[in-house]
C-alpha positions in Angstrom: 4.3 -7.3 -26.9 4.7 -6.9 -23.1 7.0 -4.0 -23.7 4.6 -2.2 -26.0 1.6 -2.8 -23.7 3.6 -1.6 -20.7 4.7 1.6 -22.4 1.1 2.3 -23.5 -0.2 1.7 -20.0 2.4 3.9 -18.3 1.6 6.7 -20.7 -2.1 6.5 -20.1 -1.6 5.9 -16.3 0.1 9.4 -16.1 -2.3 11.0 -18.5 -5.2 9.8 -16.4 -3.5 11.1 -13.3 -2.8 14.5 -14.8 -6.3 15.0 -16.3 -8.0 14.1 -13.1 -5.7 16.2 -11.0 -6.6 19.3 -13.1 -10.3 18.6 -13.4 -10.4 17.8 -9.7 -9.0 21.0 -8.4 -12.4 22.2 -7.1 -12.4 19.3 -4.7 -9.5 20.9 -2.8 -12.0 23.4 -1.4 -14.4 20.6 -0.3 -14.3 18.1 2.5 -11.8 15.2 2.4 -14.5 12.8 1.2 -14.5 14.6 -2.2 -10.8 14.3 -2.6 -10.9 10.6 -1.5 -13.5 9.9 -4.1 -11.4 11.5 -6.7 -8.5 9.3 -5.6 -10.7 6.2 -5.9 -11.8 7.2 -9.4 -8.1 7.5 -10.4 -7.4 4.2 -8.8 -10.3 2.4 -10.5 -9.4 3.9 -13.8 -5.8 2.8 -13.4 -6.8 -0.7 -12.5 -9.1 -0.9 -15.5 -6.2 0.3 -17.8 -3.9 -2.3 -16.2 -6.4 -5.0 -16.9 -7.4 -4.0 -20.4 -4.0 -3.0 -21.7 -1.6 -5.3 -19.8 -3.9 -8.2 -18.9 -3.1 -7.8 -15.2 -6.2 -8.1 -13.1 -6.3 -7.3 -9.4 -8.2 -9.6 -7.1 -9.0 -8.6 -3.5 -9.4 -11.5 -1.0 -10.4 -11.7 2.6 -12.6 -8.6 2.7 -14.6 -10.4 5.5 -11.6 -9.7 7.8 -12.1 -5.9 7.5 -13.9 -4.5 10.5 -16.5 -1.8 10.3 -14.9 1.6 11.0 -11.5 2.3 12.5 -8.5 0.0 12.2 -4.9 -0.1 11.3 -4.0 -1.9 8.1 -0.4 -3.2 7.9 0.4 -4.1 4.3 3.3 -5.8 2.5 4.8 -3.3 0.1 6.3 -4.6 -3.2 5.2 -2.1 -5.7 3.5 1.2 -6.3 0.3 -0.6 -7.2 -0.9 -1.3 -3.7 -0.5 2.4 -2.7 -3.5 3.3 -4.9 -5.3 0.0 -5.3 -6.0 -0.3 -1.6 -7.9 3.0 -1.6 -10.7 1.4 -3.6 -11.5 -0.9 -0.6 -11.9 1.8 2.1 -14.5 4.4 3.0 -12.3 6.9 4.8 -8.7 6.0 4.4 -5.4 7.7 5.5 -1.9 6.6 4.7 1.2 7.1 6.8 3.7 8.8 4.5 6.8 10.9 4.6 6.3 14.6 5.0 8.4 15.4 1.9 5.6 14.2 -0.3 3.5 17.2 0.9 5.9 19.4 -1.0 5.3 17.8 -4.4 3.4 20.4 -6.5 -0.3 19.6 -6.9 0.2 16.0 -5.6 1.0 17.4 -2.1 -2.1 19.6 -2.3 -4.3 16.6 -2.6 -2.5 14.7 0.2 -3.2 17.6 2.5 -6.8 17.9 1.4 -7.4 14.2 1.9 -5.9 14.6 5.4 -3.2 12.0 5.0 -0.8 11.4 7.9 2.7 12.9 7.3 5.7 12.0 9.3 8.7 14.3 9.7 11.5 11.8 9.9 14.1 14.5 10.6 12.6 15.1 14.0 13.5 11.6 15.0 12.5 11.2 18.7 9.5 13.5 18.3 8.3 11.9 15.0 6.9 8.8 16.8 5.0 11.0 19.3 3.6 13.1 16.4 2.6 10.0 14.5 0.9 8.4 17.4 -1.2 11.6 18.0 -2.2 11.8 14.4 -3.1 8.1 14.1 -5.1 8.3 17.4 -7.1 11.3 16.0 -7.8 9.5 12.7 -9.0 6.3 14.5 -11.2 8.4 16.7 -12.9 9.6 13.5 -13.5 6.0 12.4 -10.9 6.1 9.7 -8.8 3.3 8.3 -5.0 3.9 8.7 -2.6 2.3 6.3 1.0 1.7 7.2 3.7 -0.3 5.4 5.6 -1.9 8.3 8.8 -2.3 6.2 8.8 1.4 5.5 9.6 1.0 1.8 9.1 -1.3 -1.2 10.9 -4.7 -0.9 11.7 -7.0 -3.8 9.9 -10.3 -4.2 11.9 -12.8 -2.1 14.0 -10.3 -0.3 14.5 -10.9 3.5 11.7 -9.0 5.4 12.8 -5.9 7.4 9.8 -5.0 9.6 9.9 -2.0 11.9 8.2 -1.9 15.2 6.2 1.4 14.7 3.0 -0.4 13.9 3.2 -2.4 17.2 3.6 0.9 19.1 0.7 2.4 17.3 -1.6 -0.5 18.0 -0.5 -0.7 21.7 -0.9 3.1 22.2 -4.4 3.3 20.5 -5.8 -0.1 21.2 -6.7 -0.5 17.5 -6.9 -3.9 15.9 -4.5 -4.5 13.0 -5.4 -6.1 9.7 -2.4 -7.6 8.0 -2.2 -7.6 4.2 -0.3 -10.0 2.0 0.2 -9.6 -1.8 2.1 -10.7 -4.9 2.1 -7.5 -6.8 5.9 -7.4 -7.2 5.8 -10.2 -9.7 3.6 -8.2 -12.0 4.6 -4.6 -11.2 8.3 -4.7 -10.3 9.6 -2.0 -7.9 12.2 -1.1 -10.6 11.5 -1.0 -14.3 8.5 -0.2 -16.5 7.2 -3.6 -17.5 3.8 -4.7 -16.3 3.3 -8.4 -16.6 -0.1 -10.1 -17.3 -1.8 -12.3 -14.8 -3.8 -12.3 -11.6 -2.5 -9.9 -8.9 -3.8 -10.8 -5.5 -4.1 -8.5 -2.5 -5.3 -10.4 0.5 -6.6 -9.1 3.9 -5.7 -11.6 6.7 -7.3 -12.3 10.0 -7.0 -9.3 12.4 -4.5 -9.1 15.2 -5.4 -7.5 18.5 -3.3 -4.9 20.1 -0.6 -6.3 22.4 1.5 -4.5 25.0 4.2 -7.1 24.2 5.4 -5.4 21.0 8.0 -8.0 20.1 5.3 -10.7 20.3 3.0 -8.6 18.2 5.6 -8.1 15.5 6.5 -11.8 15.4 2.9 -12.6 14.8 2.4 -9.8 12.2 5.5 -10.7 10.3 4.9 -14.4 10.3 1.3 -14.0 9.2 2.1 -11.6 6.3 5.2 -13.4 5.1 3.6 -16.9 5.1 0.6 -15.6 3.1 2.8 -13.7 0.7 4.9 -16.8 0.0 1.7 -18.7 -0.7 0.4 -16.0 -3.1 3.7 -15.8 -4.9 3.9 -19.6 -5.3 0.3 -19.6 -6.6 1.1 -17.0 -9.2 4.3 -18.8 -10.3 2.4 -22.1 -10.6 -0.1 -20.4 -12.9 2.6 -18.8 -15.0 6.2 -19.9 -14.5 7.4 -17.2 -16.9 6.8 -14.7 -14.1 10.1 -15.9 -12.6 11.7 -13.5 -15.0 10.2 -10.7 -12.9 12.0 -11.7 -9.8 14.8 -9.4 -8.9 18.2 -10.9 -8.2 18.9 -10.6 -4.5 22.5 -10.1 -3.3 24.1 -13.0 -1.5 24.3 -11.9 2.2 27.5 -14.0 2.5 29.2 -12.2 -0.3 31.6 -9.4 0.2 
């Protein structure tokens, strides 16, 4: 039954995306707020489909930790779900993403129109300076900047691999950082098409002030996100032990 529901959801997920992308073409000529609202409609529709078809409901916790206006939001990244679900919680969001996504037909058009922050990783040394400038501009406009500190999706239970870019951005701009923990990888694995039923939790944690000591900042950020993520995963497994089947087998670091 999970397989059938997952297939049905995935089909409707992309149908929803395609239809809205076509109907929403006029928003490309409008201000970014119009494109952002289109993104939120797609996200809300997708979350509704996930709930009604797969029985997976997303719960947001800790919204009281979100400040008014500008901030940097550093989120754990386990699945594709959080990349769109988080848009429903912000008024004027921008994601830090790789520049290659701007070249994707139609999808890239919307990213540009929504004024998302693209990083050209091929420029290496210059990339961080460009990123800092774009983030500073977005914060000056009162926007919420999303960044995934690990840079990519990580499997549930995998060793964390945080990068220091977020510490640099906070130190350079003085912005506060709101950590985000989640358990989405149990329900929406980073590989595979199955969507498991249950309660997906995305939790905003207490903000962290900018710190010129970047190593200290990263230790605090990582410990706060990882501890809360472990707690949320344990909570989900206690409610439904069958979710253990969604855990990806991790390689033994001592092997080979």
